[in-house]
KEKE-3310 file (N, C-alpha, C; in steps of 0.2 Angstrom, whole numbers, plus 5000, padded with zeros to 4 digits):
npx = (4751:4766:4783:4797:4812:4829:4842:4859:4863:4856:4839:4836:4848:4858:4856:4843:4836:4838:4831:4818:4815:4815:4806:4793:4785:4789:4792:4805:4820:4832:4850:4865:4877:4885:4886:4876:4865:4865:4864:4850:4843:4847:4842:4829:4818:4809:4813:4822:4838:4845:4860:4875:4888:4898:4906:4906:4916:4923:4926:4926:4915:4920:4921:4909:4912:4918:4907:4898:4902:4901:4888:4880:4869:4856:4858:4846:4844:4850:4854:4856:4861:4860:4871:4869:4876:4872:4874:4869:4861:4857:4840:4841:4853:4866:4877:4888:4889:4894:4907:4912:4911:4902:4902:4901:4916:4919:4910:4915:4927:4923:4918:4928:4931:4922:4924:4937:4937:4929:4935:4932:4932:4934:4923:4923:4910:4899:4890:4881:4868:4867:4875:4867:4856:4863:4866:4854:4849:4858:4863:4872:4875:4886:4890:4889:4881:4885:4874:4860:4846:4834:4837:4838:4824:4818:4825:4822:4831:4840:4844:4859:4867:4865:4870:4884:4895:4912:4913:4902:4890:4891:4889:4881:4882:4870:4865:4852:4847:4843:4837:4830:4830:4829:4827:4827:4817:4825:4824:4826:4825:4830:4843:4855:4864:4876:4882:4896:4906:4923:4936:4953:4963:4978:4990:5002:4997:4983:4973:4972:4969:4956:4949:4949:4938:4929:4933:4934:4921:4915:4910:4907:4915:4911:4915:4929:4936:4948:4950:4958:4959:4952:4964:4975:4989:4991:4981:4967:4950:4939:4928:4915:4907:4897:4891:4876:4865:4862:4856:4860:4869:4883:4887:4884:4893:4905:4905:4905:4918:4925:4922:4929:4942:4943:4943:4932:4916:4903:4888:4881:4869:4857:4851:4841:4849:4853:4844:4852:4865:4866:4867)
npy = (4915:4920:4914:4923:4927:4930:4934:4935:4945:4949:4948:4933:4927:4912:4909:4914:4906:4894:4897:4899:4886:4879:4886:4890:4904:4912:4927:4937:4945:4955:4956:4966:4962:4947:4949:4958:4951:4941:4949:4953:4942:4941:4952:4951:4939:4933:4931:4919:4914:4910:4904:4902:4890:4882:4876:4864:4865:4877:4877:4883:4896:4912:4923:4917:4908:4917:4924:4915:4912:4924:4929:4918:4912:4899:4883:4877:4868:4860:4863:4857:4864:4863:4871:4880:4889:4902:4911:4927:4940:4956:4959:4963:4959:4949:4934:4938:4952:4952:4957:4958:4950:4949:4945:4937:4933:4919:4913:4917:4911:4898:4897:4897:4891:4895:4908:4910:4904:4912:4924:4934:4948:4949:4956:4959:4956:4960:4950:4936:4938:4951:4956:4953:4961:4974:4973:4973:4986:4994:5001:4995:4984:4975:4969:4954:4943:4932:4921:4915:4905:4910:4923:4928:4928:4937:4949:4951:4946:4939:4922:4917:4906:4890:4882:4884:4881:4875:4863:4850:4846:4855:4860:4869:4870:4875:4883:4884:4896:4903:4914:4907:4892:4877:4862:4846:4832:4816:4803:4786:4781:4791:4802:4813:4829:4837:4852:4862:4875:4877:4882:4877:4874:4882:4872:4858:4845:4848:4848:4834:4828:4834:4828:4814:4809:4807:4797:4786:4785:4781:4791:4799:4811:4823:4835:4846:4861:4873:4890:4906:4915:4931:4943:4935:4923:4913:4906:4895:4894:4880:4873:4861:4847:4834:4817:4813:4814:4825:4819:4806:4793:4791:4802:4812:4809:4811:4824:4830:4826:4833:4846:4847:4848:4860:4878:4886:4881:4880:4874:4874:4869:4856:4845:4838:4828:4831:4823:4823:4819:4806:4803)
npz = (4901:4893:4893:4899:4891:4890:4879:4872:4859:4843:4837:4828:4830:4835:4848:4849:4841:4848:4860:4855:4851:4863:4871:4864:4856:4866:4876:4870:4875:4869:4872:4873:4878:4886:4899:4902:4899:4909:4920:4918:4922:4935:4941:4939:4943:4935:4923:4912:4906:4890:4886:4877:4880:4875:4860:4847:4838:4840:4853:4871:4875:4877:4891:4898:4908:4918:4922:4928:4941:4946:4946:4950:4945:4943:4935:4924:4914:4899:4882:4865:4851:4833:4822:4808:4795:4784:4768:4766:4757:4750:4743:4730:4726:4718:4717:4711:4714:4726:4737:4750:4766:4781:4798:4814:4822:4824:4816:4803:4803:4803:4790:4780:4768:4757:4758:4754:4741:4734:4736:4745:4756:4773:4786:4803:4814:4829:4831:4823:4819:4821:4811:4800:4802:4801:4788:4781:4785:4778:4762:4754:4742:4739:4750:4760:4772:4785:4792:4801:4795:4800:4803:4790:4786:4796:4793:4780:4770:4756:4753:4747:4747:4756:4771:4772:4780:4784:4790:4793:4806:4816:4832:4846:4863:4874:4890:4901:4911:4928:4941:4951:4961:4953:4955:4949:4955:4959:4948:4944:4931:4923:4916:4923:4925:4935:4939:4944:4951:4957:4968:4970:4985:4988:4986:4986:4975:4976:4967:4963:4975:4976:4965:4968:4975:4966:4958:4968:4971:4959:4950:4935:4926:4914:4910:4913:4917:4918:4924:4926:4942:4944:4942:4943:4942:4951:4956:4952:4946:4944:4932:4932:4926:4930:4928:4935:4950:4964:4974:4973:4982:4979:4971:4980:4991:4984:4981:4994:4998:4988:4993:5005:5001:4995:4992:4989:4984:4973:4969:4954:4947:4946:4934:4920:4909:4892:4878:4867:4871:4870:4857)
capx = (4757:4772:4789:4802:4819:4834:4848:4864:4863:4850:4834:4839:4854:4857:4853:4836:4833:4838:4826:4812:4815:4814:4800:4789:4781:4792:4794:4812:4823:4839:4855:4871:4883:4883:4885:4869:4860:4865:4861:4843:4840:4849:4838:4822:4818:4804:4817:4827:4842:4848:4867:4880:4894:4903:4904:4909:4922:4927:4927:4921:4913:4923:4917:4904:4915:4919:4900:4895:4903:4899:4880:4878:4862:4856:4857:4839:4844:4854:4851:4861:4858:4864:4873:4870:4877:4870:4876:4864:4863:4851:4836:4842:4860:4868:4883:4894:4890:4897:4915:4914:4906:4902:4899:4905:4923:4919:4906:4919:4932:4920:4916:4933:4931:4918:4927:4943:4935:4926:4940:4928:4935:4930:4922:4921:4904:4898:4886:4879:4861:4868:4878:4862:4852:4866:4866:4847:4848:4862:4862:4878:4874:4892:4891:4885:4882:4884:4870:4855:4840:4829:4839:4835:4817:4817:4827:4820:4837:4840:4849:4862:4869:4863:4874:4891:4900:4917:4912:4895:4889:4893:4884:4883:4878:4867:4863:4846:4848:4838:4839:4827:4833:4824:4831:4822:4817:4828:4821:4831:4825:4832:4850:4856:4870:4877:4887:4898:4913:4926:4943:4957:4968:4985:4995:5004:4992:4977:4968:4972:4964:4949:4946:4950:4932:4925:4936:4932:4913:4913:4906:4910:4916:4910:4919:4933:4940:4951:4951:4961:4955:4953:4970:4981:4991:4993:4975:4962:4944:4937:4921:4915:4900:4897:4885:4872:4861:4865:4852:4863:4874:4890:4888:4884:4900:4911:4905:4907:4925:4927:4921:4934:4948:4942:4942:4925:4912:4896:4884:4877:4863:4856:4846:4841:4854:4849:4845:4857:4871:4865:4868)
capy = (4920:4918:4914:4928:4924:4935:4931:4939:4946:4952:4943:4929:4924:4905:4909:4915:4899:4889:4899:4897:4878:4877:4890:4892:4910:4916:4935:4937:4951:4955:4960:4968:4958:4942:4951:4962:4945:4938:4954:4953:4937:4942:4957:4950:4932:4931:4930:4914:4916:4905:4906:4897:4889:4879:4874:4858:4866:4883:4876:4886:4903:4917:4927:4914:4905:4922:4927:4910:4913:4931:4930:4912:4909:4892:4880:4874:4863:4861:4862:4857:4867:4863:4878:4880:4895:4904:4917:4931:4946:4961:4956:4964:4957:4942:4932:4942:4958:4952:4958:4958:4946:4951:4941:4935:4930:4912:4911:4918:4906:4892:4897:4899:4888:4899:4915:4909:4902:4918:4929:4939:4951:4948:4961:4955:4960:4958:4943:4934:4941:4958:4957:4953:4967:4979:4973:4975:4993:4998:5001:4992:4977:4972:4965:4948:4942:4925:4921:4909:4906:4914:4930:4930:4929:4943:4955:4951:4946:4933:4917:4915:4899:4887:4877:4886:4880:4870:4856:4849:4844:4860:4861:4873:4868:4881:4882:4888:4898:4908:4915:4902:4885:4872:4855:4840:4826:4811:4797:4781:4780:4797:4804:4820:4832:4841:4857:4866:4879:4876:4884:4873:4877:4883:4868:4853:4839:4850:4845:4827:4827:4836:4823:4808:4807:4805:4790:4781:4784:4780:4796:4801:4818:4825:4841:4849:4866:4878:4897:4910:4919:4938:4945:4931:4917:4909:4901:4894:4891:4875:4872:4854:4844:4826:4813:4811:4819:4826:4814:4799:4793:4792:4809:4816:4808:4814:4832:4831:4826:4839:4852:4846:4850:4867:4885:4888:4876:4882:4870:4879:4866:4849:4846:4832:4827:4832:4817:4824:4816:4798:4802)
capz = (4902:4890:4896:4897:4890:4888:4875:4870:4852:4840:4835:4823:4833:4836:4854:4848:4838:4854:4864:4852:4851:4870:4873:4858:4858:4872:4875:4869:4876:4867:4876:4869:4880:4890:4906:4902:4899:4916:4925:4917:4926:4942:4944:4938:4943:4930:4917:4911:4900:4886:4885:4874:4884:4871:4853:4846:4834:4843:4861:4876:4874:4881:4896:4902:4915:4923:4924:4932:4949:4948:4947:4953:4943:4943:4928:4924:4909:4894:4875:4860:4844:4827:4819:4800:4792:4777:4765:4765:4754:4749:4739:4723:4724:4715:4720:4707:4717:4733:4738:4757:4770:4787:4803:4820:4820:4824:4810:4798:4804:4801:4783:4776:4761:4752:4758:4750:4735:4731:4737:4749:4761:4779:4791:4809:4818:4836:4831:4816:4817:4821:4804:4795:4803:4798:4780:4779:4786:4774:4755:4750:4740:4738:4757:4762:4779:4787:4798:4801:4790:4804:4801:4783:4787:4800:4790:4773:4765:4752:4755:4741:4748:4762:4774:4769:4785:4781:4793:4796:4813:4821:4837:4851:4869:4878:4896:4902:4918:4931:4948:4956:4961:4950:4955:4948:4959:4956:4946:4942:4924:4920:4917:4926:4925:4940:4937:4949:4951:4964:4968:4975:4989:4984:4990:4981:4974:4978:4962:4963:4981:4974:4961:4971:4977:4960:4956:4973:4971:4952:4947:4928:4924:4907:4908:4918:4914:4923:4922:4931:4947:4943:4938:4946:4939:4956:4958:4947:4947:4939:4930:4932:4924:4931:4927:4941:4953:4971:4979:4973:4987:4976:4969:4987:4994:4980:4982:5001:4998:4985:4997:5010:4998:4991:4996:4988:4980:4972:4965:4949:4945:4944:4928:4916:4903:4886:4875:4862:4873:4868:4850)
cpx = (4763:4778:4793:4809:4823:4840:4853:4863:4856:4845:4837:4845:4853:4854:4845:4833:4833:4832:4819:4810:4813:4807:4797:4785:4783:4793:4802:4815:4830:4844:4861:4876:4880:4882:4878:4864:4860:4862:4853:4840:4841:4844:4831:4821:4813:4807:4822:4831:4844:4855:4871:4886:4899:4901:4909:4916:4926:4929:4923:4920:4916:4919:4912:4906:4916:4912:4897:4896:4901:4892:4877:4871:4862:4855:4850:4839:4849:4851:4856:4858:4863:4865:4874:4870:4875:4873:4870:4866:4856:4847:4838:4849:4861:4875:4889:4894:4894:4905:4917:4909:4907:4899:4903:4911:4923:4915:4911:4925:4929:4917:4922:4934:4928:4921:4933:4942:4933:4930:4936:4933:4931:4929:4919:4915:4903:4895:4883:4873:4862:4871:4872:4857:4856:4866:4859:4846:4852:4860:4867:4876:4880:4894:4886:4886:4881:4880:4865:4849:4834:4831:4837:4828:4815:4819:4826:4826:4836:4845:4852:4865:4868:4869:4881:4897:4905:4915:4905:4895:4892:4888:4886:4879:4876:4865:4857:4847:4843:4840:4836:4830:4827:4827:4826:4823:4821:4824:4826:4831:4827:4840:4850:4863:4870:4883:4889:4905:4916:4933:4947:4961:4975:4990:4996:4998:4985:4971:4967:4968:4957:4945:4946:4943:4928:4927:4933:4925:4911:4909:4910:4909:4915:4914:4923:4937:4942:4951:4954:4956:4957:4959:4976:4982:4992:4987:4971:4956:4943:4930:4920:4908:4901:4890:4882:4869:4863:4862:4855:4869:4881:4891:4888:4891:4905:4911:4907:4915:4928:4927:4926:4940:4948:4941:4935:4922:4905:4893:4879:4870:4863:4850:4847:4846:4850:4850:4850:4864:4871:4867:4875)
cpy = (4917:4918:4920:4926:4930:4931:4937:4939:4948:4946:4939:4925:4916:4905:4910:4909:4894:4891:4898:4890:4876:4880:4893:4898:4914:4923:4935:4944:4950:4959:4961:4963:4952:4944:4955:4956:4942:4943:4954:4948:4937:4947:4956:4942:4929:4929:4923:4917:4910:4907:4900:4896:4886:4877:4869:4859:4872:4882:4881:4894:4908:4921:4923:4911:4910:4924:4921:4911:4920:4932:4924:4911:4902:4889:4876:4868:4865:4860:4862:4859:4866:4870:4877:4887:4896:4910:4921:4938:4950:4957:4957:4962:4950:4941:4936:4949:4958:4952:4957:4953:4948:4946:4941:4932:4923:4910:4912:4913:4899:4891:4899:4897:4892:4906:4915:4908:4908:4925:4935:4942:4951:4955:4958:4960:4957:4951:4942:4938:4948:4960:4957:4959:4973:4979:4975:4983:4997:4998:4998:4985:4973:4968:4960:4947:4934:4924:4915:4911:4910:4922:4933:4932:4936:4949:4956:4951:4939:4928:4915:4908:4896:4883:4878:4884:4874:4863:4856:4846:4849:4861:4865:4871:4875:4879:4887:4889:4903:4909:4910:4896:4880:4865:4850:4835:4820:4805:4792:4780:4786:4799:4811:4822:4837:4846:4861:4870:4878:4879:4880:4877:4877:4879:4862:4847:4841:4847:4838:4825:4828:4831:4816:4805:4804:4798:4785:4780:4782:4784:4799:4808:4819:4831:4844:4854:4871:4885:4901:4914:4926:4939:4941:4925:4911:4904:4900:4892:4885:4874:4864:4852:4837:4823:4811:4816:4819:4821:4807:4799:4794:4799:4814:4815:4811:4821:4834:4831:4831:4845:4853:4849:4857:4873:4887:4883:4879:4877:4875:4876:4859:4849:4839:4833:4827:4825:4817:4820:4809:4797:4800)
cpz = (4898:4894:4894:4897:4887:4885:4874:4862:4849:4838:4828:4824:4834:4843:4854:4845:4844:4858:4862:4852:4858:4872:4867:4860:4864:4871:4875:4871:4874:4871:4872:4871:4884:4897:4907:4903:4906:4921:4924:4922:4933:4945:4943:4937:4938:4924:4917:4906:4897:4883:4882:4879:4880:4865:4851:4841:4837:4850:4865:4873:4879:4886:4901:4909:4920:4926:4928:4939:4951:4950:4950:4952:4943:4936:4929:4919:4904:4887:4870:4853:4839:4824:4811:4798:4785:4774:4763:4761:4753:4744:4731:4721:4721:4718:4717:4710:4723:4733:4745:4760:4777:4792:4809:4818:4820:4818:4803:4798:4802:4794:4778:4769:4756:4752:4753:4743:4731:4732:4741:4754:4767:4783:4797:4812:4825:4836:4824:4814:4817:4814:4799:4796:4800:4791:4778:4780:4781:4767:4751:4748:4738:4745:4757:4769:4780:4793:4797:4796:4793:4803:4795:4783:4790:4797:4783:4768:4761:4754:4748:4742:4755:4765:4772:4774:4782:4784:4795:4803:4818:4826:4843:4857:4873:4885:4897:4910:4921:4938:4953:4955:4959:4950:4954:4953:4956:4954:4942:4935:4920:4921:4919:4925:4931:4939:4943:4947:4957:4963:4973:4979:4986:4988:4985:4981:4976:4973:4962:4969:4979:4970:4963:4973:4972:4958:4961:4973:4964:4949:4940:4927:4917:4905:4914:4915:4919:4920:4927:4936:4946:4939:4941:4942:4944:4958:4952:4949:4942:4938:4929:4930:4926:4930:4934:4944:4961:4976:4978:4978:4984:4974:4976:4990:4990:4981:4989:5001:4994:4989:5002:5008:4994:4995:4995:4983:4979:4967:4960:4947:4945:4939:4924:4910:4897:4882:4869:4864:4871:4861:4848)
residu = (MET:SER:LYS:LYS:ILE:ALA:ILE:GLN:GLY:GLU:LEU:GLY:ALA:TYR:SER:HIS:ILE:ALA:ALA:GLU:ASN:LEU:TYR:ALA:GLY:ALA:GLU:ILE:LYS:THR:CYS:THR:THR:PHE:GLU:GLU:THR:PHE:LYS:GLN:ALA:TYR:ASN:ASP:GLN:ASN:TYR:LYS:ILE:VAL:ILE:PRO:ILE:GLU:ASN:SER:LEU:ALA:GLY:ARG:VAL:ALA:ASP:ILE:HIS:TYR:LEU:LEU:PRO:LYS:TYR:LYS:LEU:GLN:ILE:HIS:GLY:GLU:TYR:PHE:GLN:THR:VAL:GLU:HIS:ASN:LEU:LEU:CYS:LYS:GLN:ASP:ALA:THR:ILE:ASP:ASP:ILE:LYS:TYR:VAL:ARG:SER:HIS:ALA:GLN:ALA:ILE:GLY:GLN:CYS:GLN:ASN:ILE:ILE:ASN:LYS:ARG:LYS:PHE:LYS:SER:ILE:VAL:SER:ALA:ASP:THR:ALA:GLY:SER:ALA:LYS:GLU:LEU:ALA:GLU:GLY:LYS:ASP:LYS:SER:ILE:ALA:ALA:ILE:ALA:SER:GLU:LEU:SER:ALA:LYS:ILE:TYR:ASN:LEU:LYS:ILE:LEU:GLU:LYS:ASN:ILE:GLU:ASP:GLU:LYS:GLY:ASN:VAL:THR:ARG:PHE:LEU:ILE:MET:GLY:LYS:LYS:ILE:GLU:GLN:PRO:GLU:PHE:LYS:SER:ASN:LYS:ASN:TYR:ILE:THR:SER:CYS:ILE:PHE:ARG:VAL:LYS:SER:GLU:PRO:SER:ALA:LEU:TYR:LYS:CYS:LEU:GLY:GLY:PHE:ALA:THR:ASN:GLN:VAL:ASN:LEU:THR:LYS:LEU:GLU:SER:PHE:SER:VAL:LYS:ASN:THR:PHE:ASP:GLN:ALA:ASN:PHE:TYR:LEU:ASP:LEU:GLU:GLY:HIS:LEU:GLU:GLN:PRO:GLY:VAL:LYS:LYS:ALA:LEU:GLU:GLU:LEU:GLY:PHE:HIS:THR:GLU:THR:LEU:ASP:ILE:LEU:GLY:VAL:TYR:GLU:ALA:SER:SER:PHE:ARG:LYS:ASN)
# end
């Protein structure tokens, strides 16, 4: 029985590539929005979702941090996907025909060199693969799309230029999530990440107190980000990744201390650290 994976975006999106690399031959369900993707796994525990959380150039992916505490899906793993943008056009078009380029705002921002050099006009689209699909369905050969090589194959488009991104080494970190709790057993020869979201008490030095336990127990934090609670500027939620497993005494003590100083604390998952982190 093949795995069921939900992604945001059309087939050919970088989320699709990540899902295929993780689960070859999986049944892929495309969703229009990130919230729709989360809902799919929340309502049907047979589904896992592969969701981008941050990019090495563009930073964190908008909306995801708000959906994590709302749906409280468990993180089962992480995956780092290299992003390589390509300039795609219709089969009968040439580079001289192109006047417009369509893609997601981040992809357009990451390919400014070729856009400026060729004096293309940009059209912002909902996602990279969606822009390729729209191009394939239309008849205008003056439009090109910035998308993946997989998108070119799926939508029968021609690759005018490969790897057109301004900076190489563009990597997106994806989270694999689902409704079931899948916590790996601790093994001393493996590296783990524990992720959580917490809300500090509204009092002086609250964050300082929250983080003290990690220092005294020598637990390394790999990510700490704040985002506002609903429509208020008075309080913040924090997303945190740490190195270690809940079963390790230091991690357990640090999280117990964190819980003592917070209003809410949700463990989002314990999972094996990707080997990409060692690179």
